[in-house]
RODRENPA-996157 format. One record per residue (C-alpha): residue number from 1; residue in one letter; chain; x, y, z. Coordinates in steps of 0.5 Angstrom, whole numbers, always signed. Example, Ala and Ser with C-alpha at 12.3 -4.5 7.8 and 13.67 -1.06 7.14 Angstrom:
! RODRENPA-996157
nr=1	rest=a	kette=A	c1=+25	c2=-9	c3=+16 $
nr=2	rest=s	kette=A	c1=+27	c2=-2	c3=+14 $
END
This chain:
! RODRENPA-996157
nr=1	rest=x	kette=A	c1=-75	c2=-86	c3=-59 $
nr=2	rest=x	kette=A	c1=-69	c2=-83	c3=-58 $
nr=3	rest=x	kette=A	c1=-64	c2=-82	c3=-63 $
nr=4	rest=x	kette=A	c1=-59	c2=-78	c3=-60 $
nr=5	rest=x	kette=A	c1=-51	c2=-81	c3=-60 $
nr=6	rest=x	kette=A	c1=-50	c2=-84	c3=-52 $
nr=7	rest=x	kette=A	c1=-45	c2=-80	c3=-49 $
nr=8	rest=x	kette=A	c1=-44	c2=-74	c3=-53 $
nr=9	rest=x	kette=A	c1=-52	c2=-73	c3=-52 $
nr=10	rest=x	kette=A	c1=-51	c2=-73	c3=-45 $
nr=11	rest=x	kette=A	c1=-45	c2=-69	c3=-45 $
nr=12	rest=x	kette=A	c1=-47	c2=-63	c3=-49 $
nr=13	rest=x	kette=A	c1=-54	c2=-64	c3=-45 $
nr=14	rest=x	kette=A	c1=-50	c2=-63	c3=-38 $
nr=15	rest=x	kette=A	c1=-45	c2=-57	c3=-42 $
nr=16	rest=x	kette=A	c1=-52	c2=-53	c3=-44 $
nr=17	rest=x	kette=A	c1=-55	c2=-54	c3=-36 $
nr=18	rest=x	kette=A	c1=-50	c2=-52	c3=-33 $
nr=19	rest=x	kette=A	c1=-50	c2=-45	c3=-37 $
nr=20	rest=x	kette=A	c1=-57	c2=-44	c3=-34 $
nr=21	rest=x	kette=A	c1=-55	c2=-45	c3=-27 $
nr=22	rest=x	kette=A	c1=-52	c2=-38	c3=-27 $
nr=23	rest=x	kette=A	c1=-59	c2=-33	c3=-26 $
nr=24	rest=x	kette=A	c1=-60	c2=-26	c3=-28 $
nr=25	rest=x	kette=A	c1=-52	c2=-25	c3=-29 $
nr=26	rest=x	kette=A	c1=-55	c2=-17	c3=-29 $
nr=27	rest=x	kette=A	c1=-53	c2=-14	c3=-22 $
nr=28	rest=x	kette=A	c1=-57	c2=-9	c3=-23 $
nr=29	rest=x	kette=A	c1=-64	c2=-9	c3=-19 $
nr=30	rest=x	kette=A	c1=-70	c2=-10	c3=-23 $
nr=31	rest=x	kette=A	c1=-73	c2=-4	c3=-19 $
nr=32	rest=x	kette=A	c1=-67	c2=+1	c3=-21 $
nr=33	rest=x	kette=A	c1=-70	c2=-2	c3=-28 $
nr=34	rest=x	kette=A	c1=-76	c2=+0	c3=-29 $
nr=35	rest=x	kette=A	c1=-78	c2=+6	c3=-32 $
nr=36	rest=x	kette=A	c1=-83	c2=+11	c3=-30 $
nr=37	rest=x	kette=A	c1=-88	c2=+8	c3=-37 $
nr=38	rest=x	kette=A	c1=-88	c2=+2	c3=-34 $
nr=39	rest=x	kette=A	c1=-90	c2=+3	c3=-28 $
nr=40	rest=x	kette=A	c1=-97	c2=+7	c3=-29 $
nr=41	rest=x	kette=A	c1=-103	c2=+3	c3=-29 $
nr=42	rest=x	kette=A	c1=-104	c2=+1	c3=-36 $
nr=43	rest=x	kette=A	c1=-97	c2=-2	c3=-37 $
nr=44	rest=x	kette=A	c1=-98	c2=-6	c3=-31 $
nr=45	rest=x	kette=A	c1=-105	c2=-9	c3=-34 $
nr=46	rest=x	kette=A	c1=-101	c2=-10	c3=-40 $
nr=47	rest=x	kette=A	c1=-96	c2=-14	c3=-37 $
nr=48	rest=x	kette=A	c1=-100	c2=-18	c3=-33 $
nr=49	rest=x	kette=A	c1=-104	c2=-21	c3=-39 $
nr=50	rest=x	kette=A	c1=-98	c2=-22	c3=-42 $
nr=51	rest=x	kette=A	c1=-95	c2=-26	c3=-36 $
nr=52	rest=x	kette=A	c1=-102	c2=-31	c3=-37 $
nr=53	rest=x	kette=A	c1=-98	c2=-33	c3=-44 $
nr=54	rest=x	kette=A	c1=-105	c2=-32	c3=-48 $
nr=55	rest=x	kette=A	c1=-103	c2=-36	c3=-54 $
nr=56	rest=x	kette=A	c1=-102	c2=-41	c3=-49 $
nr=57	rest=x	kette=A	c1=-108	c2=-40	c3=-46 $
nr=58	rest=x	kette=A	c1=-114	c2=-39	c3=-52 $
nr=59	rest=x	kette=A	c1=-111	c2=-46	c3=-54 $
nr=60	rest=x	kette=A	c1=-111	c2=-49	c3=-46 $
nr=61	rest=x	kette=A	c1=-119	c2=-45	c3=-46 $
nr=62	rest=x	kette=A	c1=-121	c2=-49	c3=-52 $
nr=63	rest=x	kette=A	c1=-119	c2=-56	c3=-52 $
nr=64	rest=x	kette=A	c1=-122	c2=-56	c3=-45 $
nr=65	rest=x	kette=A	c1=-128	c2=-53	c3=-48 $
nr=66	rest=x	kette=A	c1=-128	c2=-58	c3=-53 $
nr=67	rest=x	kette=A	c1=-128	c2=-64	c3=-47 $
nr=68	rest=x	kette=A	c1=-133	c2=-61	c3=-44 $
nr=69	rest=x	kette=A	c1=-138	c2=-60	c3=-49 $
nr=70	rest=x	kette=A	c1=-137	c2=-67	c3=-52 $
nr=71	rest=x	kette=A	c1=-137	c2=-70	c3=-44 $
nr=72	rest=x	kette=A	c1=-144	c2=-75	c3=-43 $
nr=73	rest=x	kette=A	c1=-148	c2=-72	c3=-39 $
nr=74	rest=x	kette=A	c1=-151	c2=-65	c3=-37 $
nr=75	rest=x	kette=A	c1=-148	c2=-59	c3=-33 $
nr=76	rest=x	kette=A	c1=-151	c2=-53	c3=-32 $
nr=77	rest=x	kette=A	c1=-149	c2=-46	c3=-37 $
nr=78	rest=x	kette=A	c1=-147	c2=-42	c3=-30 $
nr=79	rest=x	kette=A	c1=-143	c2=-48	c3=-27 $
nr=80	rest=x	kette=A	c1=-140	c2=-50	c3=-35 $
nr=81	rest=x	kette=A	c1=-137	c2=-43	c3=-36 $
nr=82	rest=x	kette=A	c1=-134	c2=-43	c3=-29 $
nr=83	rest=x	kette=A	c1=-130	c2=-48	c3=-30 $
nr=84	rest=x	kette=A	c1=-128	c2=-46	c3=-36 $
nr=85	rest=x	kette=A	c1=-125	c2=-39	c3=-32 $
nr=86	rest=x	kette=A	c1=-122	c2=-43	c3=-27 $
nr=87	rest=x	kette=A	c1=-119	c2=-47	c3=-32 $
nr=88	rest=x	kette=A	c1=-116	c2=-40	c3=-36 $
nr=89	rest=x	kette=A	c1=-114	c2=-37	c3=-30 $
nr=90	rest=x	kette=A	c1=-111	c2=-44	c3=-28 $
nr=91	rest=x	kette=A	c1=-107	c2=-44	c3=-34 $
nr=92	rest=x	kette=A	c1=-105	c2=-36	c3=-34 $
nr=93	rest=x	kette=A	c1=-102	c2=-38	c3=-26 $
nr=94	rest=x	kette=A	c1=-98	c2=-43	c3=-29 $
nr=95	rest=x	kette=A	c1=-96	c2=-39	c3=-35 $
nr=96	rest=x	kette=A	c1=-94	c2=-33	c3=-30 $
nr=97	rest=x	kette=A	c1=-90	c2=-38	c3=-25 $
nr=98	rest=x	kette=A	c1=-86	c2=-41	c3=-31 $
nr=99	rest=x	kette=A	c1=-84	c2=-34	c3=-33 $
nr=100	rest=x	kette=A	c1=-82	c2=-32	c3=-26 $
nr=101	rest=x	kette=A	c1=-78	c2=-38	c3=-26 $
nr=102	rest=x	kette=A	c1=-75	c2=-37	c3=-33 $
nr=103	rest=x	kette=A	c1=-74	c2=-29	c3=-33 $
nr=104	rest=x	kette=A	c1=-66	c2=-31	c3=-34 $
nr=105	rest=x	kette=A	c1=-66	c2=-35	c3=-41 $
nr=106	rest=x	kette=A	c1=-72	c2=-30	c3=-43 $
nr=107	rest=x	kette=A	c1=-67	c2=-25	c3=-43 $
nr=108	rest=x	kette=A	c1=-63	c2=-29	c3=-48 $
nr=109	rest=x	kette=A	c1=-68	c2=-31	c3=-53 $
nr=110	rest=x	kette=A	c1=-70	c2=-26	c3=-58 $
nr=111	rest=x	kette=A	c1=-77	c2=-28	c3=-58 $
nr=112	rest=x	kette=A	c1=-78	c2=-27	c3=-51 $
nr=113	rest=x	kette=A	c1=-73	c2=-22	c3=-49 $
nr=114	rest=x	kette=A	c1=-79	c2=-16	c3=-48 $
nr=115	rest=x	kette=A	c1=-83	c2=-20	c3=-44 $
nr=116	rest=x	kette=A	c1=-85	c2=-16	c3=-37 $
nr=117	rest=x	kette=A	c1=-79	c2=-19	c3=-33 $
nr=118	rest=x	kette=A	c1=-73	c2=-20	c3=-37 $
nr=119	rest=x	kette=A	c1=-76	c2=-13	c3=-40 $
nr=120	rest=x	kette=A	c1=-76	c2=-10	c3=-33 $
nr=121	rest=x	kette=A	c1=-83	c2=-7	c3=-33 $
nr=122	rest=x	kette=A	c1=-85	c2=-12	c3=-26 $
nr=123	rest=x	kette=A	c1=-82	c2=-14	c3=-20 $
nr=124	rest=x	kette=A	c1=-80	c2=-22	c3=-20 $
nr=125	rest=x	kette=A	c1=-84	c2=-22	c3=-13 $
nr=126	rest=x	kette=A	c1=-90	c2=-19	c3=-16 $
nr=127	rest=x	kette=A	c1=-91	c2=-24	c3=-22 $
nr=128	rest=x	kette=A	c1=-89	c2=-29	c3=-17 $
nr=129	rest=x	kette=A	c1=-95	c2=-27	c3=-12 $
nr=130	rest=x	kette=A	c1=-100	c2=-26	c3=-18 $
nr=131	rest=x	kette=A	c1=-99	c2=-34	c3=-20 $
nr=132	rest=x	kette=A	c1=-99	c2=-36	c3=-13 $
nr=133	rest=x	kette=A	c1=-105	c2=-33	c3=-12 $
nr=134	rest=x	kette=A	c1=-109	c2=-35	c3=-19 $
nr=135	rest=x	kette=A	c1=-106	c2=-43	c3=-18 $
nr=136	rest=x	kette=A	c1=-109	c2=-43	c3=-11 $
nr=137	rest=x	kette=A	c1=-116	c2=-38	c3=-12 $
nr=138	rest=x	kette=A	c1=-118	c2=-43	c3=-18 $
nr=139	rest=x	kette=A	c1=-116	c2=-50	c3=-16 $
nr=140	rest=x	kette=A	c1=-120	c2=-48	c3=-10 $
nr=141	rest=x	kette=A	c1=-126	c2=-45	c3=-13 $
nr=142	rest=x	kette=A	c1=-126	c2=-51	c3=-18 $
nr=143	rest=x	kette=A	c1=-127	c2=-56	c3=-11 $
nr=144	rest=x	kette=A	c1=-132	c2=-51	c3=-9 $
nr=145	rest=x	kette=A	c1=-136	c2=-50	c3=-15 $
nr=146	rest=x	kette=A	c1=-136	c2=-55	c3=-20 $
nr=147	rest=x	kette=A	c1=-133	c2=-62	c3=-16 $
nr=148	rest=x	kette=A	c1=-126	c2=-65	c3=-14 $
nr=149	rest=x	kette=A	c1=-124	c2=-69	c3=-19 $
nr=150	rest=x	kette=A	c1=-123	c2=-63	c3=-24 $
nr=151	rest=x	kette=A	c1=-120	c2=-60	c3=-18 $
nr=152	rest=x	kette=A	c1=-115	c2=-65	c3=-17 $
nr=153	rest=x	kette=A	c1=-113	c2=-65	c3=-25 $
nr=154	rest=x	kette=A	c1=-112	c2=-57	c3=-25 $
nr=155	rest=x	kette=A	c1=-108	c2=-58	c3=-20 $
nr=156	rest=x	kette=A	c1=-104	c2=-63	c3=-23 $
nr=157	rest=x	kette=A	c1=-104	c2=-59	c3=-30 $
nr=158	rest=x	kette=A	c1=-100	c2=-53	c3=-25 $
nr=159	rest=x	kette=A	c1=-96	c2=-57	c3=-21 $
nr=160	rest=x	kette=A	c1=-94	c2=-61	c3=-27 $
nr=161	rest=x	kette=A	c1=-92	c2=-55	c3=-32 $
nr=162	rest=x	kette=A	c1=-88	c2=-52	c3=-26 $
nr=163	rest=x	kette=A	c1=-85	c2=-56	c3=-22 $
nr=164	rest=x	kette=A	c1=-85	c2=-63	c3=-27 $
nr=165	rest=x	kette=A	c1=-83	c2=-58	c3=-33 $
nr=166	rest=x	kette=A	c1=-80	c2=-51	c3=-33 $
nr=167	rest=x	kette=A	c1=-76	c2=-52	c3=-25 $
nr=168	rest=x	kette=A	c1=-74	c2=-60	c3=-27 $
nr=169	rest=x	kette=A	c1=-74	c2=-62	c3=-34 $
nr=170	rest=x	kette=A	c1=-74	c2=-55	c3=-39 $
nr=171	rest=x	kette=A	c1=-67	c2=-55	c3=-37 $
nr=172	rest=x	kette=A	c1=-63	c2=-62	c3=-36 $
nr=173	rest=x	kette=A	c1=-66	c2=-67	c3=-41 $
nr=174	rest=x	kette=A	c1=-68	c2=-66	c3=-49 $
nr=175	rest=x	kette=A	c1=-74	c2=-69	c3=-49 $
nr=176	rest=x	kette=A	c1=-76	c2=-64	c3=-44 $
nr=177	rest=x	kette=A	c1=-82	c2=-63	c3=-49 $
nr=178	rest=x	kette=A	c1=-85	c2=-70	c3=-49 $
nr=179	rest=x	kette=A	c1=-85	c2=-71	c3=-42 $
nr=180	rest=x	kette=A	c1=-87	c2=-65	c3=-40 $
nr=181	rest=x	kette=A	c1=-93	c2=-65	c3=-46 $
nr=182	rest=x	kette=A	c1=-97	c2=-68	c3=-40 $
nr=183	rest=x	kette=A	c1=-99	c2=-61	c3=-37 $
nr=184	rest=x	kette=A	c1=-101	c2=-59	c3=-45 $
nr=185	rest=x	kette=A	c1=-105	c2=-64	c3=-46 $
nr=186	rest=x	kette=A	c1=-109	c2=-66	c3=-40 $
nr=187	rest=x	kette=A	c1=-114	c2=-59	c3=-41 $
nr=188	rest=x	kette=A	c1=-119	c2=-63	c3=-45 $
nr=189	rest=x	kette=A	c1=-120	c2=-69	c3=-38 $
nr=190	rest=x	kette=A	c1=-121	c2=-62	c3=-34 $
nr=191	rest=x	kette=A	c1=-127	c2=-60	c3=-39 $
nr=192	rest=x	kette=A	c1=-129	c2=-67	c3=-39 $
nr=193	rest=x	kette=A	c1=-128	c2=-68	c3=-31 $
nr=194	rest=x	kette=A	c1=-132	c2=-62	c3=-30 $
nr=195	rest=x	kette=A	c1=-138	c2=-65	c3=-32 $
nr=196	rest=x	kette=A	c1=-138	c2=-73	c3=-30 $
nr=197	rest=x	kette=A	c1=-133	c2=-72	c3=-24 $
nr=198	rest=x	kette=A	c1=-129	c2=-79	c3=-26 $
nr=199	rest=x	kette=A	c1=-124	c2=-80	c3=-32 $
nr=200	rest=x	kette=A	c1=-126	c2=-83	c3=-38 $
nr=201	rest=x	kette=A	c1=-124	c2=-87	c3=-45 $
nr=202	rest=x	kette=A	c1=-126	c2=-80	c3=-48 $
nr=203	rest=x	kette=A	c1=-122	c2=-75	c3=-45 $
nr=204	rest=x	kette=A	c1=-116	c2=-80	c3=-45 $
nr=205	rest=x	kette=A	c1=-117	c2=-80	c3=-52 $
nr=206	rest=x	kette=A	c1=-117	c2=-72	c3=-53 $
nr=207	rest=x	kette=A	c1=-111	c2=-72	c3=-47 $
nr=208	rest=x	kette=A	c1=-107	c2=-77	c3=-53 $
nr=209	rest=x	kette=A	c1=-108	c2=-73	c3=-59 $
nr=210	rest=x	kette=A	c1=-105	c2=-67	c3=-56 $
nr=211	rest=x	kette=A	c1=-99	c2=-71	c3=-52 $
nr=212	rest=x	kette=A	c1=-97	c2=-74	c3=-59 $
nr=213	rest=x	kette=A	c1=-98	c2=-67	c3=-63 $
nr=214	rest=x	kette=A	c1=-94	c2=-64	c3=-58 $
nr=215	rest=x	kette=A	c1=-87	c2=-65	c3=-60 $
nr=216	rest=x	kette=A	c1=-87	c2=-65	c3=-67 $
nr=217	rest=x	kette=A	c1=-90	c2=-58	c3=-65 $
nr=218	rest=x	kette=A	c1=-86	c2=-56	c3=-61 $
nr=219	rest=x	kette=A	c1=-79	c2=-58	c3=-64 $
nr=220	rest=x	kette=A	c1=-82	c2=-55	c3=-71 $
nr=221	rest=x	kette=A	c1=-81	c2=-49	c3=-66 $
nr=222	rest=x	kette=A	c1=-74	c2=-51	c3=-63 $
nr=223	rest=x	kette=A	c1=-71	c2=-53	c3=-70 $
nr=224	rest=x	kette=A	c1=-72	c2=-45	c3=-73 $
nr=225	rest=x	kette=A	c1=-71	c2=-41	c3=-66 $
nr=226	rest=x	kette=A	c1=-66	c2=-47	c3=-65 $
nr=227	rest=x	kette=A	c1=-60	c2=-40	c3=-64 $
nr=228	rest=x	kette=A	c1=-65	c2=-38	c3=-58 $
nr=229	rest=x	kette=A	c1=-64	c2=-44	c3=-55 $
nr=230	rest=x	kette=A	c1=-56	c2=-44	c3=-56 $
nr=231	rest=x	kette=A	c1=-55	c2=-38	c3=-53 $
nr=232	rest=x	kette=A	c1=-60	c2=-39	c3=-47 $
nr=233	rest=x	kette=A	c1=-57	c2=-45	c3=-45 $
nr=234	rest=x	kette=A	c1=-64	c2=-50	c3=-47 $
nr=235	rest=x	kette=A	c1=-63	c2=-57	c3=-48 $
nr=236	rest=x	kette=A	c1=-68	c2=-58	c3=-54 $
nr=237	rest=x	kette=A	c1=-67	c2=-63	c3=-58 $
nr=238	rest=x	kette=A	c1=-64	c2=-60	c3=-64 $
nr=239	rest=x	kette=A	c1=-58	c2=-56	c3=-60 $
nr=240	rest=x	kette=A	c1=-57	c2=-63	c3=-56 $
nr=241	rest=x	kette=A	c1=-58	c2=-68	c3=-62 $
nr=242	rest=x	kette=A	c1=-58	c2=-64	c3=-68 $
nr=243	rest=x	kette=A	c1=-63	c2=-63	c3=-74 $
nr=244	rest=x	kette=A	c1=-63	c2=-70	c3=-76 $
nr=245	rest=x	kette=A	c1=-64	c2=-74	c3=-70 $
nr=246	rest=x	kette=A	c1=-70	c2=-69	c3=-69 $
nr=247	rest=x	kette=A	c1=-74	c2=-70	c3=-76 $
nr=248	rest=x	kette=A	c1=-73	c2=-77	c3=-74 $
nr=249	rest=x	kette=A	c1=-76	c2=-76	c3=-68 $
nr=250	rest=x	kette=A	c1=-82	c2=-72	c3=-71 $
nr=251	rest=x	kette=A	c1=-83	c2=-77	c3=-77 $
nr=252	rest=x	kette=A	c1=-84	c2=-82	c3=-71 $
nr=253	rest=x	kette=A	c1=-89	c2=-78	c3=-67 $
nr=254	rest=x	kette=A	c1=-93	c2=-76	c3=-72 $
nr=255	rest=x	kette=A	c1=-94	c2=-83	c3=-75 $
nr=256	rest=x	kette=A	c1=-97	c2=-85	c3=-68 $
nr=257	rest=x	kette=A	c1=-100	c2=-78	c3=-68 $
nr=258	rest=x	kette=A	c1=-104	c2=-80	c3=-74 $
nr=259	rest=x	kette=A	c1=-108	c2=-87	c3=-72 $
nr=260	rest=x	kette=A	c1=-109	c2=-83	c3=-65 $
nr=261	rest=x	kette=A	c1=-113	c2=-78	c3=-68 $
nr=262	rest=x	kette=A	c1=-118	c2=-83	c3=-70 $
nr=263	rest=x	kette=A	c1=-120	c2=-85	c3=-63 $
nr=264	rest=x	kette=A	c1=-125	c2=-81	c3=-63 $
nr=265	rest=x	kette=A	c1=-128	c2=-84	c3=-68 $
nr=266	rest=x	kette=A	c1=-127	c2=-92	c3=-65 $
nr=267	rest=x	kette=A	c1=-129	c2=-91	c3=-59 $
nr=268	rest=x	kette=A	c1=-136	c2=-87	c3=-62 $
nr=269	rest=x	kette=A	c1=-135	c2=-80	c3=-60 $
nr=270	rest=x	kette=A	c1=-134	c2=-77	c3=-67 $
nr=271	rest=x	kette=A	c1=-137	c2=-79	c3=-74 $
nr=272	rest=x	kette=A	c1=-136	c2=-78	c3=-82 $
nr=273	rest=x	kette=A	c1=-135	c2=-70	c3=-81 $
nr=274	rest=x	kette=A	c1=-129	c2=-72	c3=-76 $
nr=275	rest=x	kette=A	c1=-126	c2=-78	c3=-80 $
nr=276	rest=x	kette=A	c1=-126	c2=-73	c3=-87 $
nr=277	rest=x	kette=A	c1=-123	c2=-67	c3=-82 $
nr=278	rest=x	kette=A	c1=-118	c2=-71	c3=-79 $
nr=279	rest=x	kette=A	c1=-115	c2=-76	c3=-85 $
nr=280	rest=x	kette=A	c1=-115	c2=-69	c3=-89 $
nr=281	rest=x	kette=A	c1=-111	c2=-65	c3=-83 $
nr=282	rest=x	kette=A	c1=-106	c2=-71	c3=-82 $
nr=283	rest=x	kette=A	c1=-104	c2=-72	c3=-89 $
nr=284	rest=x	kette=A	c1=-102	c2=-65	c3=-90 $
nr=285	rest=x	kette=A	c1=-99	c2=-66	c3=-83 $
nr=286	rest=x	kette=A	c1=-95	c2=-73	c3=-85 $
nr=287	rest=x	kette=A	c1=-93	c2=-68	c3=-92 $
nr=288	rest=x	kette=A	c1=-90	c2=-62	c3=-89 $
nr=289	rest=x	kette=A	c1=-87	c2=-67	c3=-84 $
nr=290	rest=x	kette=A	c1=-83	c2=-71	c3=-90 $
nr=291	rest=x	kette=A	c1=-82	c2=-64	c3=-93 $
nr=292	rest=x	kette=A	c1=-79	c2=-62	c3=-87 $
nr=293	rest=x	kette=A	c1=-74	c2=-68	c3=-87 $
nr=294	rest=x	kette=A	c1=-73	c2=-67	c3=-95 $
nr=295	rest=x	kette=A	c1=-70	c2=-60	c3=-94 $
nr=296	rest=x	kette=A	c1=-63	c2=-61	c3=-94 $
nr=297	rest=x	kette=A	c1=-59	c2=-54	c3=-93 $
nr=298	rest=x	kette=A	c1=-54	c2=-52	c3=-100 $
nr=299	rest=x	kette=A	c1=-50	c2=-47	c3=-100 $
nr=300	rest=x	kette=A	c1=-55	c2=-44	c3=-105 $
nr=301	rest=x	kette=A	c1=-61	c2=-45	c3=-100 $
nr=302	rest=x	kette=A	c1=-59	c2=-45	c3=-92 $
nr=303	rest=x	kette=A	c1=-65	c2=-44	c3=-90 $
nr=304	rest=x	kette=A	c1=-68	c2=-49	c3=-92 $
nr=305	rest=x	kette=A	c1=-69	c2=-53	c3=-87 $
nr=306	rest=x	kette=A	c1=-72	c2=-46	c3=-83 $
nr=307	rest=x	kette=A	c1=-77	c2=-45	c3=-88 $
nr=308	rest=x	kette=A	c1=-79	c2=-52	c3=-87 $
nr=309	rest=x	kette=A	c1=-80	c2=-52	c3=-79 $
nr=310	rest=x	kette=A	c1=-83	c2=-46	c3=-80 $
nr=311	rest=x	kette=A	c1=-89	c2=-48	c3=-83 $
nr=312	rest=x	kette=A	c1=-89	c2=-55	c3=-80 $
nr=313	rest=x	kette=A	c1=-91	c2=-51	c3=-74 $
nr=314	rest=x	kette=A	c1=-96	c2=-46	c3=-77 $
nr=315	rest=x	kette=A	c1=-99	c2=-51	c3=-80 $
nr=316	rest=x	kette=A	c1=-98	c2=-56	c3=-74 $
nr=317	rest=x	kette=A	c1=-104	c2=-50	c3=-70 $
nr=318	rest=x	kette=A	c1=-108	c2=-51	c3=-75 $
nr=319	rest=x	kette=A	c1=-108	c2=-58	c3=-76 $
nr=320	rest=x	kette=A	c1=-110	c2=-59	c3=-68 $
nr=321	rest=x	kette=A	c1=-116	c2=-53	c3=-68 $
nr=322	rest=x	kette=A	c1=-119	c2=-56	c3=-74 $
nr=323	rest=x	kette=A	c1=-119	c2=-63	c3=-70 $
nr=324	rest=x	kette=A	c1=-122	c2=-60	c3=-64 $
nr=325	rest=x	kette=A	c1=-127	c2=-57	c3=-68 $
nr=326	rest=x	kette=A	c1=-129	c2=-62	c3=-72 $
nr=327	rest=x	kette=A	c1=-130	c2=-65	c3=-66 $
nr=328	rest=x	kette=A	c1=-135	c2=-60	c3=-63 $
nr=329	rest=x	kette=A	c1=-139	c2=-59	c3=-70 $
nr=330	rest=x	kette=A	c1=-139	c2=-67	c3=-70 $
nr=331	rest=x	kette=A	c1=-143	c2=-66	c3=-64 $
nr=332	rest=x	kette=A	c1=-149	c2=-62	c3=-67 $
nr=333	rest=x	kette=A	c1=-148	c2=-66	c3=-74 $
nr=334	rest=x	kette=A	c1=-148	c2=-73	c3=-73 $
nr=335	rest=x	kette=A	c1=-147	c2=-78	c3=-78 $
nr=336	rest=x	kette=A	c1=-144	c2=-85	c3=-75 $
nr=337	rest=x	kette=A	c1=-139	c2=-89	c3=-79 $
nr=338	rest=x	kette=A	c1=-143	c2=-96	c3=-81 $
END
């Protein structure tokens, strides 16, 4: 599906990836830049919470909860709650290790330069230990208190995000969010497996929705934050291939996402309510994607594309939340089609 320009894209991708191989250009140790306020307990607690990427974690927890509640069979409340807590800690662990590894590029991006590590409020080693302990603890606890299948899927989620996306793909390919999107799409399958101890079609349908949603969502952010990614040397698709090529791929993924969003209906997982929400919000998603395609920069309105990308980005969050909320409600008020 790539619409990049052959050797030029490869050259530019290598160019920006070479730019980020220099880690932390400052020779000043982090310990020398820690302020007295930064080491106070209240700042430490807040910064450890930031390390866990709470906004990302909230989406992970919500989609995992939906997967758990939609799965056939039953799970006692304590075990179900424990599974969600372990998933939350696993997501937080992946976020903390990601911030530890990406502290050099975070220091060059306006959106991330105030995070604990680039701002000098925390030692890198502390973040790595924190993330590693949470990762190991959450997977072991899931295996002991829930079931081994859910634990294996949680381990895959953390490992894929840390090693495949963060360490390998993010800095070398403009398709980083496509391939790396597997990790963000797995939490509903973890929640599902917590109940059923297997991998089933229902969990795969939820996975596919998030997997196809991730590229247009992430590229919308990359479009209006392109300057940040260029400064940090991250080869996001808009940086390497340009805005038009990115918009084409966003359209393609939107075309795939809309029918995929109706898979829960096709397999009997949801009914009329979800169908209506999926069609309504899917129409909105397509509308904002098309508006982005039509937004031409002119001397009179040079920010037209950025404004359209920003609108799509924020609507895409509402879209995913609405779909998964409708899936939950449909379990209570279920009216099958046909």
